[in-house]
C-alpha positions as CSV (number, residue, x, y, z in Angstrom):
1,M,103.2,93.2,72.2
2,Q,102.1,91.2,75.2
3,P,101.2,92.6,78.6
4,C,103.4,91.5,81.6
5,H,101.7,88.8,83.6
6,N,102.7,90.4,86.8
7,C,102.0,94.2,86.4
8,Q,100.1,94.2,83.1
9,S,102.4,96.8,81.5
10,V,103.4,96.3,77.9
11,I,106.6,94.2,77.6
12,D,109.5,96.2,76.1
13,E,111.3,93.4,74.3
14,Y,114.5,95.3,73.7
15,T,114.9,96.2,77.4
16,L,114.0,92.7,78.5
17,D,116.4,91.0,76.1
18,K,119.2,93.2,77.5
19,R,118.3,92.1,81.1
20,L,118.2,88.4,80.0
21,D,121.6,88.6,78.2
22,G,123.4,86.7,81.0
23,L,121.0,83.7,80.8
24,R,122.2,81.2,78.3
25,E,119.9,80.5,75.3
26,L,117.0,82.5,76.7
27,T,115.3,85.4,75.0
28,V,112.3,87.6,75.7
29,D,110.1,84.9,74.0
30,D,110.7,82.6,77.0
31,F,109.2,85.1,79.5
32,N,105.8,86.7,80.0
33,L,107.2,89.4,82.3
34,C,108.4,92.9,81.7
35,A,112.0,94.0,82.6
36,D,110.8,95.7,85.7
37,C,109.4,92.4,87.0
38,V,112.4,90.2,86.1
39,T,115.3,89.8,88.5
40,V,118.5,88.4,87.1
41,V,121.5,87.6,89.3
42,D,124.9,87.4,87.5
43,D,127.4,84.6,88.2
44,A,125.1,82.7,90.5
45,C,124.7,79.3,88.7
46,V,126.7,76.6,90.6
47,T,127.2,74.6,87.4
48,C,128.2,77.1,84.7
49,G,128.8,80.3,86.7
50,G,126.2,82.1,84.6
51,A,123.2,84.2,85.6
52,V,120.1,83.0,87.2
53,Y,116.5,84.2,86.9
54,V,114.9,84.8,90.3
55,P,111.1,84.1,90.4
56,E,109.2,86.9,92.1
57,S,108.0,84.5,94.8
58,A,111.5,83.3,95.7
59,T,113.2,84.5,98.8
60,K,116.7,83.3,97.6
61,P,118.2,83.1,94.1
62,P,118.2,79.6,92.5
63,H,121.5,77.7,92.4
64,Y,120.9,76.6,88.8
65,C,120.3,78.7,85.7
66,P,117.4,77.6,83.5
67,A,119.8,76.1,80.9
68,C,121.7,74.0,83.4
69,R,118.5,72.8,85.1
70,A,117.2,71.8,81.6
71,D,120.4,69.9,81.0
72,L,119.9,68.0,84.3
73,L,116.3,67.4,83.5
74,A,117.3,65.9,80.1
75,G,119.6,63.5,82.0
76,G,116.6,62.2,83.9
77,H,117.2,64.0,87.2
78,D,115.2,66.9,88.5
79,P,117.3,68.8,91.0
80,G,114.8,71.6,91.6
81,W,116.2,75.1,91.4
82,R,118.5,74.8,94.4
83,S,121.3,72.3,95.0
84,D,121.6,70.3,98.2
85,V,125.2,71.5,98.9
86,V,126.4,75.0,97.8
87,S,129.4,76.9,99.0
88,D,128.0,80.4,99.7
């Protein structure tokens, strides 16, 4: 078991995997944070409608989930985490 990079508590993999369930193709192995330090917002991705992971330093949730951003990066375009035009 690894410590959380944010609070140094031991990462409970079962709890974190449950929190990450809405994020496509991501598991606890993709994070070094515990469930208490992870914020997941359901239905926030502007591309697929899935959940997004909100970094602790962010003031607003990203517009793209990690999987959709990875798809865009694979296509040769880095959109960042927020789109230019979003209907809020």
